C-alpha positions in Angstrom: -46.7 31.1 -46.0 -43.5 29.2 -46.3 -41.5 32.3 -45.4 -43.6 32.7 -42.2 -43.1 29.0 -41.2 -39.4 29.3 -41.8 -39.2 32.5 -39.7 -41.1 30.7 -36.9 -38.7 27.7 -37.1 -35.6 30.0 -36.9 -37.0 31.9 -33.9 -37.7 28.6 -32.1 -34.2 27.3 -32.9 -32.6 30.5 -31.6 -34.7 30.3 -28.4 -33.7 26.7 -27.9 -30.0 27.6 -28.2 -30.4 30.4 -25.7 -32.3 28.0 -23.3 -29.3 25.5 -23.3 -26.8 26.2 -20.6 -23.2 25.0 -20.4 -22.3 26.0 -16.9 -23.8 26.1 -13.4 -23.8 25.2 -9.7 -25.6 22.3 -8.2 -26.1 21.5 -4.5 -26.6 17.8 -3.8 -27.7 15.6 -0.9 -26.0 12.2 -0.9 -27.6 9.4 1.1 -25.7 6.1 1.7 -27.3 3.0 3.2 -24.3 1.8 5.3 -25.9 -1.5 6.1 -26.3 -2.4 2.4 -22.9 -1.1 1.6 -20.9 -3.0 4.2 -20.2 -6.7 3.9 -20.2 -7.7 7.6 -22.8 -7.7 10.3 -20.5 -5.9 12.8 -21.2 -2.6 11.0 -24.8 -2.6 12.3 -23.6 -2.5 15.9 -21.9 0.9 15.5 -22.9 2.5 12.2 -26.3 4.2 11.5 -28.4 2.7 8.7 -28.2 5.9 6.7 -25.6 8.6 6.3 -26.5 11.9 4.7 -24.0 14.5 3.4 -24.2 17.7 1.4 -22.1 18.5 -1.7 -21.7 21.2 -4.3 -20.7 20.9 -7.9 -19.3 23.8 -9.9 -18.9 23.3 -13.6 -18.8 24.4 -17.2 -18.7 22.3 -20.4 -15.0 21.4 -20.0 -14.1 21.3 -16.3 -15.8 20.7 -13.0 -15.0 20.5 -9.2 -17.1 18.6 -6.7 -16.8 19.4 -3.0 -18.0 18.3 0.4 -19.7 21.0 2.5 -17.3 21.9 5.4 -19.8 21.3 8.2 -20.1 17.6 7.1 -16.7 16.7 8.3 -17.3 16.2 12.1 -16.9 12.6 13.3 -19.8 10.9 15.1 -19.5 10.5 18.9 -19.1 6.9 20.1 -19.7 5.7 23.7 -18.4 2.2 23.1 -14.8 0.9 23.4 -12.8 0.3 26.4 -12.6 3.5 28.5 -15.1 5.2 26.3 -14.5 8.7 25.1 -13.7 7.6 21.5 -15.5 8.0 18.2 -16.7 6.0 15.2 -16.3 6.8 11.6 -16.7 5.2 8.2 -14.0 6.0 5.7 -15.1 5.3 2.2 -12.6 5.5 -0.6 -14.1 7.8 -3.2 -14.6 11.5 -4.1 -16.3 12.1 -0.7 -12.9 12.4 0.9 -11.8 15.6 -0.8 -12.3 18.1 -3.6 -12.6 16.3 -7.0 -11.5 18.2 -10.1 -12.1 16.9 -13.6 -10.7 18.2 -16.9 -12.7 16.7 -19.7 -10.3 18.1 -22.4 -7.4 16.1 -21.0 -9.5 13.2 -19.6 -7.8 13.5 -16.2 -9.0 14.0 -12.7 -7.3 15.4 -9.5 -8.6 14.7 -6.0 -7.2 16.8 -3.1 -7.1 15.1 0.2 -5.5 15.7 3.6 -4.3 12.6 5.4 -2.3 12.5 8.6 -1.6 16.2 8.5 -0.2 16.0 4.9 -1.8 17.0 1.6 -2.1 14.7 -1.3 -3.2 15.0 -4.9 -4.6 11.8 -6.3 -4.3 11.8 -10.1 -6.4 9.5 -12.2 -8.0 9.1 -15.6 -11.7 9.8 -16.0 -13.2 6.4 -16.5 -15.5 5.6 -19.5 -19.2 5.1 -18.6 -21.2 3.4 -21.3 -24.7 4.9 -20.7 -27.9 3.8 -22.4 -30.2 6.8 -22.8 -34.0 6.0 -22.8 -37.0 8.1 -23.9 -38.3 8.3 -20.3 -38.3 11.8 -18.8 -39.3 13.6 -15.6 -39.0 17.1 -14.2 -36.4 17.8 -11.5 -36.2 21.3 -10.0 -38.2 22.6 -12.9 -35.8 21.1 -15.5 -36.8 18.4 -17.9 -34.5 15.4 -17.4 -34.0 12.2 -19.3 -33.2 8.8 -17.9 -30.0 6.9 -18.5 -28.7 3.6 -17.2 -25.5 1.7 -17.1 -24.3 -1.5 -15.5 -20.9 -2.0 -13.9 -19.1 -4.7 -12.0 -18.7 -3.7 -8.4 -15.1 -4.3 -7.5 -14.3 -6.5 -4.6 -14.3 -4.3 -1.5 -12.9 -5.4 1.9 -14.4 -3.9 5.1 -11.6 -3.3 7.6 -12.9 -2.6 11.1 -10.3 -1.5 13.6 -11.1 -1.9 17.3 -8.6 0.0 19.5 -7.8 1.8 22.7 -4.8 3.7 24.0 -3.1 0.6 25.6 -3.7 -2.1 23.0 -2.7 -2.5 19.4 -5.5 -2.2 16.8 -7.5 -5.3 16.1 -7.9 -5.5 12.4 -10.9 -7.7 11.3 -9.7 -7.8 7.7 -7.5 -10.8 8.6 -10.6 -12.7 9.7 -12.8 -12.0 6.7 -12.7 -13.0 3.1 -13.6 -10.3 0.6 -16.8 -10.8 -1.3 -16.8 -11.7 -5.0 -17.4 -8.9 -7.5 -21.0 -8.4 -8.7 -22.8 -6.4 -11.3 -24.8 -3.4 -10.2 -27.1 -1.0 -12.0 -26.7 2.8 -12.0 -29.7 5.0 -12.9 -29.2 8.7 -13.7 -31.5 11.6 -14.7 -29.7 14.3 -16.6 -30.9 17.8 -17.7 -31.5 18.1 -21.4 -30.9 21.8 -21.5 -27.7 22.1 -19.4 -25.1 20.7 -21.8 -22.2 19.7 -19.6 -20.9 16.1 -19.1 -20.8 16.4 -15.3 -22.4 14.9 -12.3 -21.9 14.1 -8.6 -18.8 12.3 -7.4 -17.1 10.3 -10.2 -20.3 10.1 -12.4 -20.9 12.0 -15.6 -20.2 11.7 -19.3 -23.8 12.3 -20.3 -25.0 15.1 -22.6 -26.2 17.0 -19.7 -25.6 17.6 -15.9 -26.9 14.7 -13.7 -29.5 16.0 -11.2 -30.4 12.6 -9.7 -28.5 9.3 -9.5 -29.2 6.0 -7.9 -26.4 3.4 -7.4 -27.3 -0.2 -6.8 -31.0 0.2 -6.0 -30.8 2.7 -3.2 -27.4 1.9 -1.8 -26.1 5.4 -2.7 -28.5 8.1 -3.9 -27.6 11.6 -5.0 -30.4 14.3 -5.4 -30.0 17.9 -6.5 -31.4 20.2 -3.9 -30.8 23.5 -5.8 -29.6 24.4 -9.2 -28.1 27.6 -10.5 -27.3 28.2 -14.2 -24.3 30.3 -13.4 -20.9 29.7 -11.8 -18.2 31.9 -10.4 -14.9 31.5 -12.3 -12.9 31.5 -9.1 -14.6 28.2 -8.1 -13.3 26.4 -11.1 -9.6 26.1 -10.0 -7.7 22.9 -10.1 -6.2 21.9 -6.7 -2.4 22.4 -6.6 -1.4 21.9 -3.0 -0.1 18.4 -2.1 2.1 15.5 -3.2 0.9 13.7 -6.4 0.1 10.0 -5.8 -1.9 7.3 -7.6 -5.2 5.9 -6.2 -3.4 2.7 -5.2 -0.6 4.5 -3.4 -3.1 6.6 -1.5 -5.1 3.5 -0.4 -1.9 2.0 0.9 -1.1 5.1 2.9 -4.6 5.2 4.4 -4.4 1.6 5.6 -1.0 2.2 7.1 -2.2 5.3 8.9 -5.2 3.5 10.5 -3.0 0.7 11.8 -0.1 2.8 13.1 -1.9 5.7 14.6 -5.2 4.2 15.8 -4.0 4.2 19.4 -3.8 7.9 19.4 -7.6 8.3 19.0 -8.4 7.3 22.5 -10.6 4.2 22.0 -13.4 3.4 19.7 -14.0 1.9 16.3 -13.1 2.8 12.7 -14.5 1.0 9.7 -12.8 1.5 6.3 -13.8 0.2 2.9 -10.8 -0.3 0.7 -11.0 -1.5 -2.9 -8.8 -4.5 -3.7 
């Protein structure tokens, strides 16, 4: 009898090992509540309440790359501004601006971004995320997921809204607004228990399984997996190499300078940026 029970246990263990995956492809939908994210009422005049984008995550247990779908890059038309014919767009400093590559063995990330006709590679460390894993579970896309939470201090962000046209210098509202004080926010993640890779959308991860759903600050930013494949093509897992290497701070400074110096060339409209201080 003992031999039979031992055999059954061994078979179950082998089946569990085979059921656990360490690579895959996830397609996400990201929804941002612009009105909650921004810190001034002017955003409500030209930005929609919600902004939805599609992303794809390719990964294995040691590296990952997170990309924005190409058709999501078109700016929104804008009828306002002197002379009309301009556009509006919200630039958010984060992985949404370009391909984000992570190497968990080295603890480093590389983000590839094109800015002002030039290519940049933003190098950074993969930040520690002290998750608390609970016993609560739910099923997502047919996969059993466990809940994890963490709290972080939201850094002080400054909304910079540039109003411009061809014949006038850009009017930067940042000089008229004080940045808000940092505050603590909660992040809730649901990660797959059988897909053993410390990956997730955007900068999030470092859990014992791929994140399939994530809520930042009570609905301010929400990521949901739309489809999941437990395979990945090796050609997709390549680190970006094209561009000048810069730090995150250096890139933010370049972005601010570009918006100020070249806004007149856009023909009239509004641009809102959120830059971390």
